LODREN-52064 format. One record per residue (C-alpha): residue number from 1; residue in three letters; x, y negated, z. Coordinates in pm, whole numbers. Layout:
BEGIN
<pt pos="NUM" code="ALA" x="X" y="Y" z="Z"/>
...
This chain:
BEGIN
<pt pos="1" code="MET" x="0" y="0" z="0"/>
<pt pos="2" code="PRO" x="140" y="-348" z="-84"/>
<pt pos="3" code="LYS" x="269" y="-538" z="216"/>
<pt pos="4" code="ASN" x="7" y="-813" z="195"/>
<pt pos="5" code="ALA" x="-286" y="-590" z="98"/>
<pt pos="6" code="LEU" x="-608" y="-648" z="288"/>
<pt pos="7" code="VAL" x="-720" y="-359" z="507"/>
<pt pos="8" code="GLU" x="-1096" y="-304" z="519"/>
<pt pos="9" code="PRO" x="-1233" y="-279" z="875"/>
<pt pos="10" code="ARG" x="-1352" y="66" z="974"/>
<pt pos="11" code="SER" x="-1722" y="139" z="1014"/>
<pt pos="12" code="ILE" x="-1805" y="123" z="1385"/>
<pt pos="13" code="VAL" x="-2168" y="230" z="1320"/>
<pt pos="14" code="VAL" x="-2264" y="490" z="1060"/>
<pt pos="15" code="ILE" x="-2635" y="560" z="1009"/>
<pt pos="16" code="ARG" x="-2740" y="840" z="777"/>
<pt pos="17" code="ASN" x="-3092" y="934" z="663"/>
<pt pos="18" code="VAL" x="-3259" y="820" z="985"/>
<pt pos="19" code="SER" x="-3636" y="856" z="1014"/>
<pt pos="20" code="LYS" x="-3854" y="777" z="1314"/>
<pt pos="21" code="SER" x="-4227" y="794" z="1376"/>
<pt pos="22" code="TYR" x="-4461" y="763" z="1675"/>
<pt pos="23" code="ARG" x="-4780" y="942" z="1770"/>
<pt pos="24" code="ARG" x="-5097" y="739" z="1822"/>
<pt pos="25" code="GLY" x="-5371" y="977" z="1922"/>
<pt pos="26" code="SER" x="-5397" y="1227" z="1639"/>
<pt pos="27" code="GLN" x="-5213" y="998" z="1397"/>
<pt pos="28" code="THR" x="-4843" y="996" z="1313"/>
<pt pos="29" code="ILE" x="-4720" y="642" z="1244"/>
<pt pos="30" code="PRO" x="-4395" y="628" z="1042"/>
<pt pos="31" code="VAL" x="-4165" y="346" z="1153"/>
<pt pos="32" code="LEU" x="-3834" y="416" z="975"/>
<pt pos="33" code="GLU" x="-3796" y="620" z="659"/>
<pt pos="34" code="ASN" x="-3463" y="770" z="552"/>
<pt pos="35" code="VAL" x="-3253" y="466" z="652"/>
<pt pos="36" code="SER" x="-2877" y="473" z="583"/>
<pt pos="37" code="PHE" x="-2613" y="202" z="623"/>
<pt pos="38" code="ASP" x="-2277" y="124" z="785"/>
<pt pos="39" code="ILE" x="-2168" y="-163" z="1010"/>
<pt pos="40" code="ALA" x="-1800" y="-255" z="994"/>
<pt pos="41" code="GLU" x="-1613" y="-316" z="1318"/>
<pt pos="42" code="GLY" x="-1621" y="-681" z="1423"/>
<pt pos="43" code="LYS" x="-1920" y="-774" z="1208"/>
<pt pos="44" code="PHE" x="-2225" y="-976" z="1317"/>
<pt pos="45" code="LEU" x="-2541" y="-824" z="1166"/>
<pt pos="46" code="ALA" x="-2890" y="-978" z="1176"/>
<pt pos="47" code="LEU" x="-3192" y="-751" z="1131"/>
<pt pos="48" code="MET" x="-3499" y="-939" z="1008"/>
<pt pos="49" code="GLY" x="-3848" y="-846" z="901"/>
<pt pos="50" code="PRO" x="-4216" y="-888" z="993"/>
<pt pos="51" code="SER" x="-4362" y="-746" z="1314"/>
<pt pos="52" code="GLY" x="-4393" y="-370" z="1284"/>
<pt pos="53" code="SER" x="-4118" y="-344" z="1022"/>
<pt pos="54" code="GLY" x="-3906" y="-116" z="1242"/>
<pt pos="55" code="LYS" x="-3624" y="-352" z="1334"/>
<pt pos="56" code="SER" x="-3657" y="-322" z="1714"/>
<pt pos="57" code="THR" x="-3698" y="55" z="1679"/>
<pt pos="58" code="LEU" x="-3375" y="66" z="1478"/>
<pt pos="59" code="LEU" x="-3199" y="-144" z="1742"/>
<pt pos="60" code="ASN" x="-3317" y="94" z="2016"/>
<pt pos="61" code="LEU" x="-3191" y="394" z="1818"/>
<pt pos="62" code="LEU" x="-2851" y="229" z="1770"/>
<pt pos="63" code="ALA" x="-2832" y="162" z="2143"/>
<pt pos="64" code="GLY" x="-2927" y="517" z="2240"/>
<pt pos="65" code="ILE" x="-3248" y="404" z="2410"/>
<pt pos="66" code="ASP" x="-3466" y="603" z="2171"/>
<pt pos="67" code="SER" x="-3404" y="921" z="1971"/>
<pt pos="68" code="VAL" x="-3432" y="987" z="1597"/>
<pt pos="69" code="ASP" x="-3674" y="1233" z="1440"/>
<pt pos="70" code="SER" x="-3412" y="1319" z="1178"/>
<pt pos="71" code="GLY" x="-3078" y="1192" z="1055"/>
<pt pos="72" code="SER" x="-2768" y="1088" z="1246"/>
<pt pos="73" code="ILE" x="-2619" y="780" z="1411"/>
<pt pos="74" code="ALA" x="-2247" y="764" z="1488"/>
<pt pos="75" code="VAL" x="-2101" y="483" z="1701"/>
<pt pos="76" code="GLY" x="-1725" y="462" z="1733"/>
<pt pos="77" code="GLY" x="-1695" y="802" z="1566"/>
<pt pos="78" code="LEU" x="-1933" y="979" z="1806"/>
<pt pos="79" code="ASP" x="-2265" y="1115" z="1679"/>
<pt pos="80" code="ILE" x="-2493" y="996" z="1960"/>
<pt pos="81" code="THR" x="-2788" y="1195" z="1825"/>
<pt pos="82" code="THR" x="-2617" y="1514" z="1950"/>
<pt pos="83" code="LEU" x="-2584" y="1398" z="2312"/>
<pt pos="84" code="SER" x="-2795" y="1520" z="2603"/>
<pt pos="85" code="GLU" x="-3000" y="1262" z="2794"/>
<pt pos="86" code="MET" x="-2742" y="1258" z="3075"/>
<pt pos="87" code="ASP" x="-2445" y="1222" z="2842"/>
<pt pos="88" code="LEU" x="-2629" y="957" z="2643"/>
<pt pos="89" code="ALA" x="-2692" y="754" z="2960"/>
<pt pos="90" code="ARG" x="-2321" y="772" z="3047"/>
<pt pos="91" code="TRP" x="-2224" y="674" z="2694"/>
<pt pos="92" code="ARG" x="-2471" y="385" z="2689"/>
<pt pos="93" code="ALA" x="-2342" y="242" z="3018"/>
<pt pos="94" code="VAL" x="-1991" y="205" z="2877"/>
<pt pos="95" code="ASN" x="-2043" y="144" z="2506"/>
<pt pos="96" code="VAL" x="-2352" y="-77" z="2468"/>
<pt pos="97" code="GLY" x="-2412" y="-429" z="2591"/>
<pt pos="98" code="PHE" x="-2778" y="-537" z="2590"/>
<pt pos="99" code="ILE" x="-2907" y="-892" z="2541"/>
<pt pos="100" code="PHE" x="-3286" y="-921" z="2575"/>
<pt pos="101" code="GLN" x="-3532" y="-1196" z="2487"/>
<pt pos="102" code="PHE" x="-3653" y="-1236" z="2846"/>
<pt pos="103" code="TYR" x="-3310" y="-1192" z="3011"/>
<pt pos="104" code="ASN" x="-3415" y="-897" z="3235"/>
<pt pos="105" code="LEU" x="-3226" y="-1034" z="3534"/>
<pt pos="106" code="ILE" x="-3293" y="-898" z="3883"/>
<pt pos="107" code="PRO" x="-3457" y="-1187" z="4078"/>
<pt pos="108" code="VAL" x="-3310" y="-1090" z="4417"/>
<pt pos="109" code="LEU" x="-2953" y="-1076" z="4285"/>
<pt pos="110" code="THR" x="-2723" y="-1372" z="4222"/>
<pt pos="111" code="ALA" x="-2554" y="-1431" z="3889"/>
<pt pos="112" code="PHE" x="-2259" y="-1233" z="4027"/>
<pt pos="113" code="GLY" x="-2480" y="-945" z="4135"/>
<pt pos="114" code="ASN" x="-2659" y="-926" z="3801"/>
<pt pos="115" code="VAL" x="-2336" y="-923" z="3603"/>
<pt pos="116" code="GLU" x="-2181" y="-666" z="3836"/>
<pt pos="117" code="LEU" x="-2465" y="-417" z="3789"/>
<pt pos="118" code="PRO" x="-2321" y="-227" z="3488"/>
<pt pos="119" code="LEU" x="-1986" y="-198" z="3665"/>
<pt pos="120" code="LEU" x="-2143" y="-7" z="3954"/>
<pt pos="121" code="LEU" x="-2164" y="290" z="3717"/>
<pt pos="122" code="THR" x="-1787" y="282" z="3660"/>
<pt pos="123" code="LYS" x="-1492" y="389" z="3873"/>
<pt pos="124" code="LEU" x="-1365" y="35" z="3918"/>
<pt pos="125" code="SER" x="-1277" y="-78" z="4271"/>
<pt pos="126" code="LYS" x="-1463" y="-366" z="4435"/>
<pt pos="127" code="LYS" x="-1166" y="-595" z="4366"/>
<pt pos="128" code="GLN" x="-1155" y="-490" z="3999"/>
<pt pos="129" code="ARG" x="-1530" y="-543" z="3964"/>
<pt pos="130" code="ARG" x="-1490" y="-892" z="4107"/>
<pt pos="131" code="GLU" x="-1219" y="-972" z="3854"/>
<pt pos="132" code="HIS" x="-1430" y="-846" z="3565"/>
<pt pos="133" code="VAL" x="-1738" y="-1043" z="3677"/>
<pt pos="134" code="ASP" x="-1536" y="-1362" z="3731"/>
<pt pos="135" code="LEU" x="-1391" y="-1331" z="3381"/>
<pt pos="136" code="ALA" x="-1731" y="-1261" z="3218"/>
<pt pos="137" code="LEU" x="-1899" y="-1557" z="3389"/>
<pt pos="138" code="SER" x="-1604" y="-1778" z="3299"/>
<pt pos="139" code="MET" x="-1641" y="-1674" z="2933"/>
<pt pos="140" code="VAL" x="-2003" y="-1796" z="2927"/>
<pt pos="141" code="GLY" x="-1924" y="-2115" z="3118"/>
<pt pos="142" code="LEU" x="-2100" y="-2027" z="3443"/>
<pt pos="143" code="SER" x="-1820" y="-1992" z="3698"/>
<pt pos="144" code="ASP" x="-1987" y="-2268" z="3900"/>
<pt pos="145" code="ARG" x="-2318" y="-2077" z="3911"/>
<pt pos="146" code="ILE" x="-2180" y="-1748" z="4043"/>
<pt pos="147" code="ASP" x="-2388" y="-1757" z="4364"/>
<pt pos="148" code="HIS" x="-2709" y="-1889" z="4207"/>
<pt pos="149" code="TYR" x="-3023" y="-1676" z="4173"/>
<pt pos="150" code="PRO" x="-3216" y="-1655" z="3844"/>
<pt pos="151" code="ASN" x="-3489" y="-1893" z="3965"/>
<pt pos="152" code="GLN" x="-3217" y="-2153" z="4026"/>
<pt pos="153" code="LEU" x="-3101" y="-2137" z="3665"/>
<pt pos="154" code="SER" x="-3242" y="-2276" z="3341"/>
<pt pos="155" code="GLY" x="-3353" y="-2041" z="3064"/>
<pt pos="156" code="GLY" x="-3031" y="-2100" z="2874"/>
<pt pos="157" code="GLN" x="-2822" y="-2033" z="3185"/>
<pt pos="158" code="GLN" x="-3015" y="-1713" z="3257"/>
<pt pos="159" code="GLN" x="-2944" y="-1593" z="2903"/>
<pt pos="160" code="ARG" x="-2575" y="-1675" z="2957"/>
<pt pos="161" code="VAL" x="-2578" y="-1457" z="3268"/>
<pt pos="162" code="ALA" x="-2743" y="-1182" z="3061"/>
<pt pos="163" code="ILE" x="-2468" y="-1215" z="2799"/>
<pt pos="164" code="ALA" x="-2199" y="-1198" z="3069"/>
<pt pos="165" code="ARG" x="-2366" y="-880" z="3198"/>
<pt pos="166" code="ALA" x="-2366" y="-741" z="2842"/>
<pt pos="167" code="VAL" x="-1994" y="-798" z="2785"/>
<pt pos="168" code="VAL" x="-1858" y="-722" z="3133"/>
<pt pos="169" code="THR" x="-1787" y="-356" z="3049"/>
<pt pos="170" code="ASP" x="-1616" y="-451" z="2719"/>
<pt pos="171" code="PRO" x="-1869" y="-243" z="2520"/>
<pt pos="172" code="THR" x="-1821" y="-103" z="2170"/>
<pt pos="173" code="ILE" x="-2130" y="-287" z="2038"/>
<pt pos="174" code="LEU" x="-2357" y="-568" z="2153"/>
<pt pos="175" code="VAL" x="-2727" y="-535" z="2069"/>
<pt pos="176" code="ALA" x="-2951" y="-839" z="2096"/>
<pt pos="177" code="ASP" x="-3331" y="-832" z="2064"/>
<pt pos="178" code="GLU" x="-3461" y="-1184" z="1987"/>
<pt pos="179" code="PRO" x="-3199" y="-1341" z="2219"/>
<pt pos="180" code="THR" x="-3320" y="-1697" z="2146"/>
<pt pos="181" code="GLY" x="-3692" y="-1621" z="2130"/>
<pt pos="182" code="ASP" x="-3771" y="-1765" z="2475"/>
<pt pos="183" code="LEU" x="-3541" y="-2068" z="2456"/>
<pt pos="184" code="ASP" x="-3580" y="-2428" z="2344"/>
<pt pos="185" code="ARG" x="-3394" y="-2534" z="2032"/>
<pt pos="186" code="VAL" x="-3091" y="-2681" z="2212"/>
<pt pos="187" code="SER" x="-3046" y="-2381" z="2442"/>
<pt pos="188" code="ALA" x="-3095" y="-2143" z="2148"/>
<pt pos="189" code="ALA" x="-2820" y="-2319" z="1953"/>
<pt pos="190" code="GLU" x="-2585" y="-2292" z="2253"/>
<pt pos="191" code="ILE" x="-2654" y="-1920" z="2291"/>
<pt pos="192" code="LEU" x="-2597" y="-1858" z="1920"/>
<pt pos="193" code="ASP" x="-2269" y="-2052" z="1935"/>
<pt pos="194" code="LEU" x="-2165" y="-1838" z="2231"/>
<pt pos="195" code="MET" x="-2249" y="-1517" z="2047"/>
<pt pos="196" code="GLY" x="-2055" y="-1645" z="1748"/>
<pt pos="197" code="ARG" x="-1749" y="-1702" z="1968"/>
<pt pos="198" code="LEU" x="-1777" y="-1355" z="2119"/>
<pt pos="199" code="ASN" x="-1778" y="-1218" z="1766"/>
<pt pos="200" code="LYS" x="-1499" y="-1438" z="1628"/>
<pt pos="201" code="ASP" x="-1266" y="-1466" z="1928"/>
<pt pos="202" code="LEU" x="-1315" y="-1122" z="2088"/>
<pt pos="203" code="GLY" x="-1404" y="-928" z="1775"/>
<pt pos="204" code="LYS" x="-1731" y="-801" z="1922"/>
<pt pos="205" code="THR" x="-1961" y="-611" z="1686"/>
<pt pos="206" code="ILE" x="-2309" y="-761" z="1726"/>
<pt pos="207" code="ILE" x="-2642" y="-631" z="1597"/>
<pt pos="208" code="MET" x="-2921" y="-885" z="1646"/>
<pt pos="209" code="VAL" x="-3294" y="-861" z="1578"/>
<pt pos="210" code="THR" x="-3446" y="-1201" z="1506"/>
<pt pos="211" code="HIS" x="-3739" y="-1374" z="1335"/>
<pt pos="212" code="ASP" x="-3546" y="-1702" z="1325"/>
<pt pos="213" code="ALA" x="-3368" y="-1785" z="999"/>
<pt pos="214" code="ARG" x="-3142" y="-2031" z="1186"/>
<pt pos="215" code="ALA" x="-3030" y="-1753" z="1418"/>
<pt pos="216" code="ALA" x="-2978" y="-1511" z="1130"/>
<pt pos="217" code="ALA" x="-2761" y="-1769" z="953"/>
<pt pos="218" code="LYS" x="-2499" y="-1721" z="1225"/>
<pt pos="219" code="ALA" x="-2450" y="-1359" z="1116"/>
<pt pos="220" code="HIS" x="-2208" y="-1222" z="856"/>
<pt pos="221" code="LEU" x="-2477" y="-999" z="709"/>
<pt pos="222" code="ILE" x="-2858" y="-1006" z="701"/>
<pt pos="223" code="LYS" x="-3064" y="-693" z="644"/>
<pt pos="224" code="GLN" x="-3437" y="-720" z="580"/>
<pt pos="225" code="LEU" x="-3666" y="-441" z="694"/>
<pt pos="226" code="ASP" x="-4025" y="-396" z="581"/>
<pt pos="227" code="LYS" x="-4239" y="-91" z="656"/>
<pt pos="228" code="GLY" x="-3938" y="109" z="765"/>
<pt pos="229" code="VAL" x="-3712" y="53" z="465"/>
<pt pos="230" code="PHE" x="-3457" y="-211" z="365"/>
<pt pos="231" code="ILE" x="-3593" y="-446" z="101"/>
<pt pos="232" code="ASP" x="-3310" y="-697" z="63"/>
<pt pos="233" code="VAL" x="-2949" y="-747" z="168"/>
<pt pos="234" code="HIS" x="-2756" y="-1073" z="186"/>
<pt pos="235" code="SER" x="-2384" y="-1103" z="265"/>
C-alpha cells in the first residue's frame, strides 16, 4: 500500500438481513424487513423516518435491548444476536451508551450518582469510579453541578448529565433516541454541538434517531426508513 494511501475505517456495526415484527392480538405487524447495512467506526449516523417506520426498533436492536426475528447484528466483531440474555446484559453495560429523549435520570440521585450508575456494574474501585465520573462531567461542562439533583437542573443540563452517563464507560457505540426532542432550540443546539465534539474529538460512533432535519444535519450519514425498509441514503 502506498505510504500516503487512505485507510478506510472498519465497520463497527454490521447488520445483515434483519427482520422484526410484533404481535398485536392475532395480527403480526412487520416493523423491519430484511434490513442490511454497515456503520463505519467513528461515524455519526442519523436515522430518520415517519412514526412507525421502524427507526426506534432498529436502534433498540442495535443496542441489544430487543431481539431480531431473523438476521444478524455484529457490534465490534461480536454477533450480539447469538448472546444469552445474561451475556447480552453484560455486553450492553460495557459497550452501549444510551441517550434518551426524556433523560431517564434517577430523581433521588445527584448528577454524580446518576453518572456513576453504569460503573457500579464494573470492577472499578470507588476511587476509579470517582475519577471516571469527574472526567465525564467535565467533558459535558458540568463539573460545577456534580452535587445537584435533576430537579435543580435545566432540561439542557439534565441531558448533559445523561450524555456523561452514556460515555462514562467509554462504550463502543452511543445510541440516541430523539436526544433533542424535549429541549428548546438553544439547548438542542448545545446538545448537538456536544455530540458532534464527542464524535470528532473522541471518535465516538453515534447512531441517532431524530425527526429534526437540523439535528440530522450534524451527522455524517442520514438513512431514511419507511415501513421497515430504507428508502433513501444521503452522505
